[in-house]
Every structure is written in C-alpha cells, then in structure tokens.
Backbone as CSV, one residue per row, in Angstrom:
resi,resn,N_x,N_y,N_z,CA_x,CA_y,CA_z,C_x,C_y,C_z
1,MET,49.563,102.772,110.654,48.678,101.633,110.607,47.562,101.873,109.593
2,LEU,47.090,103.117,109.525,46.049,103.431,108.552,46.574,103.216,107.130
3,ASN,47.794,103.672,106.854,48.372,103.453,105.528,48.460,101.965,105.219
4,ALA,48.858,101.164,106.202,48.972,99.722,106.003,47.614,99.123,105.666
5,LEU,46.603,99.488,106.415,45.267,98.957,106.166,44.762,99.339,104.781
6,GLN,45.067,100.567,104.365,44.630,101.023,103.044,45.407,100.342,101.920
7,ALA,46.614,99.874,102.200,47.449,99.255,101.165,47.157,97.770,100.974
8,MET,46.413,97.181,101.903,46.183,95.737,101.858,44.863,95.378,101.198
9,GLN,44.865,94.214,100.593,43.645,93.626,100.057,42.898,92.961,101.207
10,PRO,41.590,92.695,101.037,40.870,91.942,102.072,41.608,90.636,102.375
11,GLY,41.705,90.316,103.654,42.430,89.111,104.066,43.904,89.362,104.315
12,GLY,44.357,90.620,104.124,45.757,90.947,104.391,46.062,90.846,105.878
13,ARG,47.331,90.972,106.201,47.759,90.822,107.590,48.534,92.053,108.036
14,LEU,48.205,92.537,109.229,48.913,93.645,109.863,49.444,93.139,111.198
15,ASP,50.750,93.145,111.365,51.384,92.704,112.605,51.998,93.897,113.304
16,ILE,51.765,94.000,114.597,52.321,95.070,115.410,53.019,94.428,116.603
17,GLY,54.247,94.837,116.856,54.982,94.276,117.985,55.835,95.332,118.646
18,ILE,56.228,95.057,119.871,57.139,95.944,120.590,58.145,95.075,121.328
19,THR,59.400,95.470,121.219,60.482,94.757,121.883,61.446,95.768,122.476
20,ALA,62.341,95.281,123.304,63.412,96.110,123.852,64.720,95.685,123.208
21,GLU,65.479,96.661,122.728,66.807,96.432,122.172,67.741,97.431,122.819
22,ASP,68.693,96.932,123.575,69.596,97.794,124.332,68.762,98.760,125.168
23,LYS,68.903,100.047,124.940,68.150,101.047,125.711,67.009,101.645,124.902
24,ASP,66.596,100.950,123.834,65.518,101.436,122.977,64.295,100.532,123.070
25,ALA,63.136,101.127,122.925,61.901,100.387,122.666,61.723,100.395,121.155
26,VAL,61.438,99.236,120.573,61.288,99.133,119.125,59.876,98.658,118.808
27,ILE,59.157,99.504,118.084,57.797,99.189,117.654,57.878,98.783,116.183
28,THR,57.367,97.609,115.863,57.391,97.109,114.491,55.963,97.024,113.976
29,ILE,55.763,97.605,112.799,54.461,97.562,112.133,54.708,96.988,110.738
30,ALA,54.169,95.803,110.483,54.412,95.124,109.208,53.085,94.768,108.561
31,ASP,53.008,94.960,107.249,51.785,94.632,106.523,52.093,93.773,105.311
32,THR,51.063,93.164,104.774,51.179,92.360,103.557,50.568,93.105,102.373
33,GLY,50.693,94.420,102.395,50.115,95.253,101.350,50.915,95.253,100.062
34,ALA,50.656,96.262,99.258,51.252,96.369,97.927,52.739,96.694,97.945
35,GLY,53.248,97.178,99.068,54.647,97.577,99.143,54.853,98.956,98.541
36,ILE,56.065,99.454,98.701,56.435,100.789,98.213,57.554,100.613,97.198
37,SER,57.421,101.229,96.050,58.440,101.084,95.013,59.758,101.708,95.463
38,SER,60.841,101.199,94.950,62.172,101.718,95.315,62.328,103.178,94.891
39,GLN,61.591,103.628,93.867,61.649,105.023,93.439,60.930,105.937,94.433
40,MET,59.881,105.453,95.055,59.084,106.249,95.990,59.652,106.231,97.403
41,LEU,60.311,105.148,97.781,60.756,104.955,99.156,61.561,106.120,99.724
42,PRO,62.492,106.728,98.982,63.258,107.842,99.558,62.424,109.088,99.867
43,HIS,61.199,109.146,99.374,60.380,110.353,99.504,59.216,110.228,100.488
44,ILE,59.016,109.067,101.079,57.787,108.849,101.844,57.657,109.745,103.072
45,PHE,58.770,110.274,103.597,58.692,111.158,104.757,58.708,112.640,104.362
46,ASP,58.764,112.934,103.060,58.735,114.322,102.592,57.339,114.915,102.795
47,PRO,57.259,116.142,103.334,55.942,116.773,103.489,55.237,116.893,102.137
48,PHE,53.970,116.591,102.136,53.070,116.701,100.990,53.319,115.660,99.899
49,PHE,54.207,114.689,100.136,54.395,113.598,99.172,53.323,112.547,99.405
50,THR,52.576,112.232,98.377,51.543,111.211,98.475,51.356,110.533,97.130
51,THR,50.909,109.301,97.182,50.528,108.582,95.967,49.020,108.356,95.946
52,LYS,48.326,108.871,96.954,46.877,108.697,97.058,46.158,109.889,96.433
53,ASN,45.038,109.625,95.784,44.255,110.701,95.171,43.702,111.670,96.208
54,ASP,43.364,111.148,97.387,42.772,111.995,98.415,43.704,112.200,99.610
55,GLY,44.988,111.917,99.452,45.940,112.052,100.556,46.523,113.455,100.644
56,THR,46.983,113.808,101.846,47.622,115.117,102.033,49.142,115.014,102.018
57,GLY,49.670,113.809,102.243,51.112,113.649,102.297,51.714,114.142,103.598
58,LEU,50.907,114.249,104.632,51.412,114.745,105.914,51.539,113.674,106.989
59,GLY,50.862,112.544,106.838,50.856,111.515,107.879,52.241,111.010,108.238
60,LEU,52.983,110.503,107.261,54.316,109.973,107.541,55.303,111.085,107.877
61,SER,55.124,112.248,107.272,55.996,113.386,107.569,55.857,113.802,109.036
62,LEU,54.630,113.904,109.512,54.392,114.273,110.907,54.862,113.170,111.851
63,SER,54.625,111.914,111.489,55.091,110.792,112.313,56.600,110.825,112.455
64,TYR,57.295,111.074,111.352,58.748,111.150,111.359,59.219,112.278,112.286
65,ALA,58.582,113.434,112.190,58.961,114.582,113.019,58.746,114.290,114.504
66,ILE,57.650,113.637,114.831,57.363,113.311,116.232,58.399,112.336,116.777
67,VAL,58.714,111.314,116.007,59.710,110.330,116.451,61.067,111.002,116.638
68,LYS,61.481,111.840,115.705,62.761,112.542,115.817,62.778,113.478,117.020
69,GLU,61.654,114.133,117.301,61.547,115.039,118.451,61.783,114.292,119.765
70,HIS,61.506,112.996,119.759,61.708,112.163,120.947,63.019,111.375,120.868
71,GLN,63.971,111.867,120.074,65.296,111.264,119.893,65.223,109.827,119.373
72,GLY,64.225,109.563,118.535,64.052,108.235,117.966,64.409,108.190,116.496
73,ASP,64.103,107.067,115.883,64.398,106.872,114.472,63.344,105.945,113.875
74,ILE,63.146,106.060,112.575,62.237,105.171,111.842,63.022,104.525,110.702
75,GLU,62.920,103.204,110.610,63.516,102.454,109.505,62.378,101.820,108.707
76,VAL,62.549,101.748,107.397,61.510,101.185,106.530,62.132,100.171,105.589
77,GLU,61.498,99.024,105.483,61.848,98.023,104.478,60.583,97.720,103.702
78,SER,60.681,97.696,102.383,59.502,97.424,101.579,59.895,96.758,100.273
79,GLU,59.013,95.914,99.813,59.193,95.270,98.522,57.844,95.269,97.816
80,GLU,57.830,95.762,96.601,56.579,95.818,95.859,55.959,94.428,95.773
81,GLY,54.675,94.366,96.099,53.946,93.113,96.053,54.088,92.251,97.295
82,SER,54.982,92.638,98.221,55.219,91.795,99.397,54.957,92.498,100.718
83,GLY,54.705,93.778,100.706,54.404,94.479,101.943,55.518,95.385,102.426
84,THR,55.273,95.985,103.576,56.174,96.993,104.138,56.303,96.779,105.637
85,THR,57.497,97.053,106.155,57.740,96.985,107.596,58.373,98.285,108.051
86,PHE,57.763,98.912,109.047,58.314,100.095,109.702,58.817,99.672,111.072
87,ARG,60.023,100.125,111.429,60.583,99.908,112.768,60.818,101.277,113.388
88,ILE,60.124,101.548,114.458,60.243,102.819,115.166,61.039,102.567,116.433
89,LYS,62.192,103.223,116.544,63.041,103.079,117.727,62.934,104.336,118.573
90,LEU,62.607,104.145,119.842,62.510,105.255,120.786,63.316,104.912,122.032
91,PRO,64.022,105.888,122.595,64.761,105.591,123.820,63.789,105.294,124.964
92,GLN,64.133,104.267,125.729,63.302,103.932,126.883,63.541,104.968,127.993
93,ALA,62.512,105.189,128.757,62.648,106.093,129.909,63.608,105.462,130.917
94,PRO,64.429,106.264,131.558,65.337,105.687,132.566,64.533,105.145,133.747
95,GLU,65.059,104.093,134.349,64.395,103.511,135.507,64.469,104.487,136.670
96,GLU,63.433,104.477,137.478,63.427,105.357,138.644,64.582,104.985,139.565
97,GLY,65.264,106.006,140.074,66.374,105.789,140.972,67.685,105.500,140.276
98,ALA,67.651,105.455,138.927,68.878,105.157,138.177,69.654,106.417,137.884
C-alpha cells in the first residue's frame, strides 16, 4: 500500500478489497499510479531491486516471502500510466469442527 501511495499523483485512487474464491481469501490492492514497466515487472520481488532513490528493495521481496510461507501466492498486473493491481491469495483457515 505504501508503494501504491508513493506511485500516485494527488487525487489518485487506492482500492483495497477482500473476497473468497474457492478455499482462498483474495486480497486485492489496486492503484491509479504510474504503473510498472514490462521490463521491471519480472524483477519486483527480487531482493534489493528498487527504482527509488531512497528504497531498499526489500518491501516486496519480504511480502512475497511471507505470503509464500503461508502457502499463498501474489499475482501482479500493471500497465505504465494506468496503475497496478496486486492479488494476494491465501488459504482460508479450516472451519472449526471440519
């Protein structure tokens, strides 16, 4: 969410939602920021990869590791000039007594 806020101009929009799909909880974070170039997109989860002058390149890398540790997945769609959408899928906890 911090990356999204930093990528947007004043008046931009950040949408956050959560839905259930099959046995997964899906968290969607979408922004109207600058988007991510197709050349950069394959590298955004690499440790120490950043396009920011003051960035460490660890935020998305750590987020990816945490999601994977919980048997989840992250999908990213982005278009330069149109924004970015992250979909985080995590398995839902089993119902009690199931």
